[in-house]
Structure formats: C-alpha cells, structure tokens
C-alpha positions in Angstrom: 20.2 -17.7 -17.3 20.5 -15.3 -14.9 17.1 -14.2 -13.5 15.7 -10.3 -14.4 15.5 -7.7 -11.3 12.0 -6.8 -11.0 11.4 -3.3 -10.9 9.7 -1.6 -7.7 6.2 -1.1 -7.8 7.1 2.7 -6.3 9.3 3.2 -9.8 6.6 1.8 -12.0 3.9 4.2 -10.4 6.5 7.3 -10.4 7.3 6.7 -14.6 3.7 6.0 -14.7 2.5 9.3 -13.2 4.9 11.2 -15.1 4.1 9.6 -18.4 0.2 10.2 -17.6 1.6 13.8 -16.9 3.5 14.2 -19.9 0.2 13.0 -22.2 -2.2 14.9 -20.4 -0.4 18.2 -21.1 -0.1 17.7 -24.7 -3.9 16.6 -24.9 -4.8 20.3 -22.7 -2.0 22.4 -23.0 -3.5 24.9 -20.2 -2.5 22.3 -18.1 1.3 22.5 -18.7 0.5 26.3 -17.7 -1.3 25.4 -14.7 1.7 23.1 -13.2 4.1 26.5 -14.3 1.9 29.1 -12.0 1.6 26.0 -9.4 5.5 25.5 -9.4 5.9 29.5 -9.1 3.8 30.0 -6.4 4.7 26.9 -4.2 8.2 28.2 -4.7 7.5 31.9 -3.6 5.5 30.2 -0.8 8.7 28.1 0.3 11.0 31.4 0.2 8.4 33.5 2.6 8.0 30.5 5.0 10.8 28.9 6.6 8.9 27.3 8.7 6.9 25.6 6.2 9.7 24.1 4.2 11.0 23.0 7.9 8.1 21.1 7.9 8.1 19.3 4.7 11.5 18.7 5.0 11.1 16.8 8.8 8.1 15.4 6.8 9.7 14.1 3.8 7.3 15.7 1.7 10.0 18.1 -0.2 10.9 16.1 -3.0 7.3 14.7 -3.6 6.0 18.2 -4.0 7.4 18.9 -7.8 5.6 15.2 -8.6 2.8 15.1 -6.8 -0.5 14.5 -8.4 -4.2 12.9 -8.8 -6.0 12.0 -11.9 -9.9 11.0 -11.9 -11.4 8.3 -14.3 -15.0 6.7 -14.4 -15.3 3.4 -15.8 -19.1 1.7 -16.6 -18.8 -1.9 -15.4 -17.9 -4.3 -12.9 -15.1 -5.9 -15.2 -13.7 -2.3 -15.8 -13.8 -1.5 -12.5 -12.2 -5.2 -11.5 -9.3 -5.0 -14.2 -8.6 -1.6 -13.1 -7.7 -2.8 -9.6 -5.7 -5.2 -11.2 -3.5 -2.6 -13.0 -3.3 0.0 -10.4 -1.4 -2.5 -8.0 1.6 -3.1 -10.6 2.1 0.1 -9.3 1.5 -0.4 -5.5 -1.8 1.4 -5.5 -4.6 0.6 -3.8 -8.5 1.1 -3.4 -9.0 3.5 -0.4 -12.1 4.8 1.0 -16.0 4.6 -0.5 -17.5 7.5 -1.8 -21.0 8.1 -2.9 -21.6 10.6 -4.9 -25.2 9.9 -5.7 -25.4 12.2 -2.5 -24.8 14.9 -4.8 -26.9 13.9 -7.7 -24.3 12.5 -9.3 -25.1 8.6 -10.3 -21.6 6.7 -9.5 -19.7 5.7 -5.9 -15.8 5.6 -6.5 -12.7 4.9 -4.4 -9.2 6.0 -4.5 -6.1 3.9 -5.9 -3.2 5.8 -4.0 0.2 4.1 -2.2 -0.8 3.5 1.5 2.8 3.2 3.2 5.3 5.7 4.2 7.9 5.6 2.1 5.5 4.6 -0.9 3.8 8.0 -0.1 7.1 9.8 0.1 8.2 8.5 -3.2 5.3 9.6 -5.3 1.5 9.7 -3.9 -0.1 9.2 -7.1 -3.1 9.0 -6.7 -6.5 7.9 -9.2 -10.0 8.6 -7.9 -11.8 5.8 -9.8 -15.9 6.7 -10.1 -18.0 3.2 -10.9 -21.8 4.1 -13.2 -24.8 3.3 -11.3 -26.7 2.2 -14.3 -29.5 1.0 -11.9 -29.9 4.7 -11.0 -31.3 5.4 -14.8 -34.6 5.5 -14.6 -35.7 4.0 -18.3 -35.6 0.7 -18.8 -34.8 1.2 -22.4 -32.0 3.5 -21.9 -30.4 1.4 -19.2 -30.4 -1.3 -21.4 -29.0 0.5 -24.4 -26.3 2.0 -22.2 -25.3 -1.3 -20.8 -24.9 -3.3 -24.9 -22.3 -0.4 -25.3 -20.4 -1.2 -22.5 -20.4 -4.5 -23.2 -19.4 -4.4 -26.5 -16.3 -2.5 -25.5 -12.6 -3.1 -24.1 -10.6 0.1 -22.2 -7.4 -2.3 -22.0 -5.3 -3.5 -24.8 -4.5 -7.0 -25.0 -0.7 -6.4 -24.3 -1.7 -4.5 -21.1 -3.9 -7.6 -20.0 -0.9 -10.1 -20.3 1.6 -7.6 -18.7 -1.3 -7.4 -15.6 -1.0 -11.2 -15.8 2.7 -11.7 -15.6 2.9 -9.6 -12.6 0.5 -11.1 -10.9 2.5 -14.6 -11.8 6.1 -13.8 -11.2 5.6 -11.2 -8.3 6.9 -7.9 -10.8 8.0 -6.7 -13.9 11.8 -6.3 -15.3 12.8 -3.4 -16.5 11.7 -3.9 -20.1 8.3 -5.2 -19.3 8.0 -2.4 -17.0 8.6 0.4 -19.6 6.0 -1.8 -22.1 4.2 -1.8 -18.8 3.6 2.2 -18.7 3.2 2.4 -22.6 0.5 -0.1 -23.0 -1.8 1.1 -19.6 -1.9 4.5 -20.7 -3.7 4.1 -23.7 -6.8 3.5 -21.2 -6.4 6.8 -20.0 -6.0 8.3 -23.4 -8.7 11.0 -24.8 -9.9 9.9 -28.4 -12.6 12.5 -29.9 -14.6 9.9 -32.2 -17.3 8.5 -30.1 -18.5 5.3 -30.7 -22.1 5.9 -30.9 -24.2 8.1 -33.2 -25.4 11.4 -32.3 -29.1 10.2 -31.2 -27.7 8.1 -28.6 -25.2 10.3 -27.0 -27.9 13.0 -26.9 -30.4 10.5 -25.1 -27.9 9.6 -22.7 -26.3 13.3 -22.4 -30.1 14.1 -22.0 -30.1 11.7 -18.7 -26.6 13.4 -17.3 -23.7 14.3 -18.5 -21.5 11.8 -16.8 -23.4 9.0 -18.3 -22.9 10.1 -21.7 -18.8 10.7 -21.1 -18.5 7.4 -19.6 -20.8 5.3 -21.9 -19.9 6.9 -25.5 -16.2 7.0 -25.9 -13.4 4.3 -25.9 -12.1 4.1 -23.0 -12.2 6.2 -19.8 -9.9 9.3 -20.8 -8.6 11.2 -17.6 -10.9 14.2 -17.0 -8.3 15.8 -14.9 -4.6 15.7 -13.1 -4.4 17.9 -10.1 -0.7 19.3 -8.9 -0.7 20.1 -5.7 -0.2 23.9 -4.0 1.0 25.2 -0.8 -1.5 28.5 -1.3 -4.7 27.3 -3.4 -5.9 31.1 -2.9 -3.1 32.5 -4.3 -3.2 30.3 -7.3 -6.7 31.2 -7.9 -5.6 34.9 -7.8 -3.3 34.3 -10.5 -5.0 32.1 -13.0 -6.9 34.7 -15.0 -3.3 36.6 -15.4 -2.3 33.4 -17.2 -5.2 33.0 -19.5 -7.0 30.5 -17.1 -10.3 31.0 -16.0 -11.1 29.7 -12.1 -14.3 28.0 -11.2 -16.3 30.7 -8.9 -15.1 29.2 -5.6 -12.5 26.9 -3.6 -14.0 23.9 -2.3 -13.6 22.4 1.5 -12.4 24.7 4.4 -11.2 28.3 4.0 -8.0 29.6 4.3 -5.8 28.9 7.9 -2.6 29.0 9.2 -2.7 25.3 9.8 -4.5 23.7 6.8 -6.9 21.0 7.0 -8.0 18.0 5.5 -8.4 19.2 1.3 -9.4 22.3 -0.6 -9.7 22.2 -4.6 -9.9 24.8 -7.7 -9.9 24.2 -10.8 -10.5 25.7 -14.5 -13.8 25.1 -16.5 -14.2 22.1 -18.2 -12.9 22.3 -22.2 -15.7 22.3 -25.4 -14.3 19.5 -27.5 -15.4 18.6 -30.9 -16.4 14.9 -30.8 -17.2 12.9 -34.1 -20.0 10.8 -33.7 -21.0 7.2 -35.5 -22.3 8.1 -38.8 -20.2 11.0 -39.9 -22.2 12.9 -36.9 -20.5 16.2 -35.5 -20.7 18.0 -32.2 -19.0 18.6 -29.0 -18.4 17.4 -25.1 -17.4 18.4 -22.4 -15.7 16.4 -20.3 -12.0 17.6 -19.2 -10.9 20.0 -16.8 -8.0 21.6 -14.5 -7.7 20.7 -11.2 -5.7 22.3 -8.3 -5.4 21.2 -4.8 -3.9 22.1 -1.4 -3.9 18.9 1.2 -3.4 19.6 5.4 -3.9 17.7 8.5 -5.9 14.2 8.2 -8.7 15.0 10.8 -9.8 11.9 13.1 -13.4 10.9 13.3 -14.0 13.9 16.3 -12.4 16.4 13.8 -13.8 15.1 10.8 -17.6 15.3 13.0 -16.8 19.3 13.9 -15.4 19.6 10.1 -18.7 18.6 8.7 -20.8 20.8 11.2 -18.9 24.0 10.1 -18.5 23.3 6.7 -22.5 23.1 6.4 -23.3 25.7 8.5 -20.4 27.6 6.4 -22.0 26.6 2.9 -26.0 27.4 3.9 -24.7 31.1 4.8 -22.0 31.7 1.9 -24.4 30.4 -1.1 -24.6 32.4 -4.2 -21.6 34.6 -2.5 -18.3 35.6 -5.1 -15.2 33.6 -3.7 -13.8 36.5 -1.1 -16.9 36.9 0.2 -17.5 32.9 0.3 -13.8 32.2 1.9 -14.8 35.4 4.4 -17.8 33.8 5.7 -16.1 30.3 6.0 -13.2 31.7 7.9 -15.4 33.0 10.3 -17.5 29.6 10.8 -14.7 27.5 11.3 -13.1 30.1 14.3 -14.6 27.4 15.8 -12.1 24.7 15.0 -8.7 25.1 16.7 -6.1 26.7 14.2 -3.1 25.7 16.0 -1.5 22.3 15.4 -0.6 21.8 19.4 -4.5 22.7 20.2 -5.8 19.8 17.7 -3.7 17.4 18.7 -4.4 17.6 22.4 -8.1 18.1 21.4 -7.5 15.1 19.6 -8.6 16.3 16.3 -6.1 15.4 13.9 -3.6 12.8 13.3 -0.1 13.1 13.9 3.7 11.5 13.6 5.5 11.3 16.6 9.5 10.9 15.7 12.5 11.7 17.8 14.2 15.3 17.9 18.0 15.8 17.8 18.1 15.6 21.7 16.0 12.4 21.5 18.3 10.7 19.4 21.0 11.9 21.7 19.3 10.9 24.4 19.7 8.3 27.8 17.4 5.9 27.7 14.0 6.9 28.7 12.3 3.8 30.0 8.3 3.9 31.0 7.6 7.5 30.2 4.6 9.1 28.9 5.1 10.4 25.4 3.7 13.7 26.7 6.9 14.4 29.0 8.6 13.4 26.0 7.7 16.2 24.0 7.6 18.3 26.7 11.2 17.7 27.4 12.2 18.2 23.5 13.3 14.2 23.0 10.0 13.9 21.0 8.0 16.4 18.4 4.7 15.4 16.5 4.2 16.4 13.1 0.5 16.9 11.5 -0.3 13.5 9.0 -1.1 14.6 5.5 -4.3 14.3 4.1 -4.1 12.0 1.4 -7.5 11.5 0.6 -10.9 13.0 -1.1 -13.7 14.9 0.0 -17.5 13.6 -0.6 -18.5 17.5 -0.8 -15.5 18.7 -2.3 -15.3 15.8 -5.1 -19.3 16.2 -6.1 -18.7 19.9 -6.2 -15.9 19.5 -8.8 -18.2 17.2 -10.8 -21.0 19.9 -11.0 -19.3 22.9 -11.5 -17.6 21.4 -14.1 -20.0 19.5 -15.9 -22.6 22.5 -15.7 -24.8 21.4 -12.7 -26.6 17.9 -13.5 -27.9 17.6 -10.0 -30.7 15.1 -9.6 -32.6 14.0 -6.8 -33.5 10.7 -7.9 -30.1 9.6 -7.5 -29.6 10.9 -4.0 -29.5 8.7 -0.7 -28.0 5.3 -2.9 -24.8 4.2 -1.1 -23.9 0.7 -2.0 -20.5 0.0 -0.3 -21.2 -3.8 -0.5 -21.9 -3.6 -4.4 -18.8 -1.1 -4.8 -17.0 -3.8 -3.3 -18.3 -6.3 -5.5 -18.3 -5.1 -8.5 -14.3 -4.4 -7.5 -13.3 -7.5 -6.2 -11.8 -6.7 -2.9 -12.6 -4.5 -0.1 -11.6 -1.0 0.1 -9.3 -0.1 3.0 -10.9 2.5 5.4 -8.5 6.1 5.5 -9.3 6.6 9.1 -7.8 3.4 10.0 -4.8 3.9 8.2 -4.3 7.4 9.8 -4.8 5.8 13.5 -2.3 3.1 12.3 0.6 5.3 11.5 0.1 7.3 14.0 -0.1 4.5 16.5 3.1 3.5 15.1 5.2 6.4 15.0 4.3 6.6 18.9 5.4 3.1 19.8 8.5 3.3 17.6 9.7 6.7 19.5 8.6 4.7 23.2 10.7 1.8 21.9 13.5 3.9 21.0 13.7 5.6 24.4 13.4 2.8 26.3 16.9 1.6 26.1 
C-alpha cells in the first residue's frame, strides 16, 4: 500500500486561517465590511505609492498581504493552553514572546502562536495572541474556587481534534483527508456559542470581578474575539470607518503615522453586545467580540525598543484625553526624536534589516573580504527592513481595555510570571528579538558568502 503524502504545515495553516475568517465573517457581519474597506484602502495605497509596492515585492510580502490575519483568544487553564500549543504545532505555529497584561490591570499573561521562518511567514503569517487567565490573581477564595470548578469541568476540544493532533504527533504530519478533518474539528474550539455554561448569578459575580474573567470562564470555549486584517494606511481606514457604518475606537494605539512605520499600530470598532442565554433560563447580554485593524512596520532592536518605549510613555502622558487627530499630532511631535528614515535607523542600529544581493550584486565578480557597508555603497547589496511580526503589550492592553469598557484593576499589576506561564504551556516561549537578530545575521552571512566566490 502506497503511503499517502502528508500536507505541509504551511498549507494546513493557510486553510485554517481562511476557514476561520469565513466563520468569523458569518458570526460578525461587520468584519466582512471591515475586510472590504481594508482591501480598498490597500489597493489605493499601493497605486499611490509605487515605492511601497516595490519594497513589499522585494520583501515577498505582496502575496501574504491579502490573507494576513491575527486572532486572539483567552483560555482558562494550563491544560487548555498546553493542548492549544499542540494544536497550533500542526499548523507550524509556535509560541513567541511573553506578555504580562497584569501591568494594565488585566488578569492574564500571554504569548503569540505564529510561524517563525521566512518561507512560512511569506506564505501566511497567521498569528493567534493567546492569553491564559490567572486565577491566582482573584482575591476572593470562594470565587476563585468556583471559577476553577467550572473550568475543570469543560473540554474545549472535540474528541476528533484530540485524535488528529495525536496522529500528527505520531506520524509527523497529516494526509490531505486528515488535514481537512483537522481544520473542521479545530475550528469548533474557536466558534461563538450564545449559550453560557453557568447561571446568571455566577456570570454576574465573575463579571463584577473583571469582565474578562466572565468571558473566559462562562462559555464552552475560547471563542475568537477578534480577527485582524493588515492595512497599509491605518489612518485612512480609521477615517473611513464611519462612512461604512462602523464606529472606530477613539484613538489609534501605538506609534504615530510615519514615512517609515515601526512596530505596530492598531485600531478597532467597539465590542458587540450579544444576547446570551444562561443556565436556568436566564437571559442577558455579554460583550466580548470586536473588530480590529493593524498596520505593521519595522521590527526594532533592543536599542530601538528602549527609545520607542521612552517616547511612547512621554507621548501618552501629553496626549491623554485628546481626540485621535490631536493625539496623533502630539505623538508625531514627540516621535520626531526617532529617525524617520530607514538608512538612519539601520546606521543607528534601531531596527532589524534583511540583506540581499541586488541585480548588480548577482552579476558581480567575486568580492571576497569586502565589508557589508562597502557592498551597499557599491550597489551590490541592499538592506530591507524586517517586518515586525509580534505584538505590543501596551497596545494589546489598550485594545483589551477600550473594548471591555475599562476594567483596570491595580490589584493585578506587577505580577509577571514567565516561569509559571511556560510551565502551563509545557514549553519555553521563543524570544522574538532573538528571532529578528538571527534573521538579520543569517541574511548578512548569506550575501557575504555569495560574493566571496
């Protein structure tokens, strides 16, 4: 009997990402409107900025732009988190980065499951920002124990999904038929269910402690709470959202508009208030799911991040309470201290860059022993910024707060515990800065080797 070929993880991830997008569009119709708006703005931006199109083509990012999404979920127990790690591994997605959102008064800590190598990112850089509820931060012992009992009694994965994950681990992949079944079964973990698993009194008690606790504990699973497309001009999307019946959040999170975008900017529309049936025939509403948009820029080095953090802190203080236009104006003034030029960013080692041979470099005679800067000057090597693939703790927390109606709680602050998170995960998280540094280092070595003759 001929052994069936296993489907590449990149293909499974691409199929799953598209299936989730279709599901979410059915659940949240405004998401479909958002996709159309983002596609329209991206198309116009590329027409107006041919240099940007050229750079995206050089970085192999044009193909991924239309399918690029990030989702976000919240789980309640170490067992759920560990199983999710195994589920995402089927799709070539691995835990990158540790985020402590307790700093913003949100009782979770998180990682991002995403692809990590260049080919996988170019195919489909699907990411899922995954948060683990921190029951230990709930002050009331009785409420904490009640939440734990509810979580211990549920299974957020279908039996078939568990079986297919185990099969993947045993045979090193899934066949075409198994992969189709996996996408169908894995999707059930992320589906919205309007029936809560608890009565209204229990929901209200957990909600009064923190809205997010009720969202994690009181339902059958970690329904996807947003699915984010990537735009090339977030300011224009924000400006046009009201014209298509979408009310944007007050302020775009992250750095201001720049000629050379850095890190991540995010905006969203407000969370939906959804009718929910509770055990015992109670009925009420629950607010959790919303629409988010992001614009990605250059990944920053530790030096760049330190300058960014300093300027962001200063800008947020000066812009507090202002509307978006005024907020962005203030942030723009503050961020004048951060070079808005790719070559300056590279020379000052503020950002990570990918080095590759130009056409002249590919046709060049061997250049052994020549320094990379001389090769750039001669036009044989070019440096392109590496796109930031991860998340910002402050931005993530800002999105959480603005869409959950606040909910900050100083009692949660300052409780980072990466060791406990990794123990729950069942694996270490990869340091995102180390990934960018390695990508830059490898690209430099490759061009130097190619020109060495």
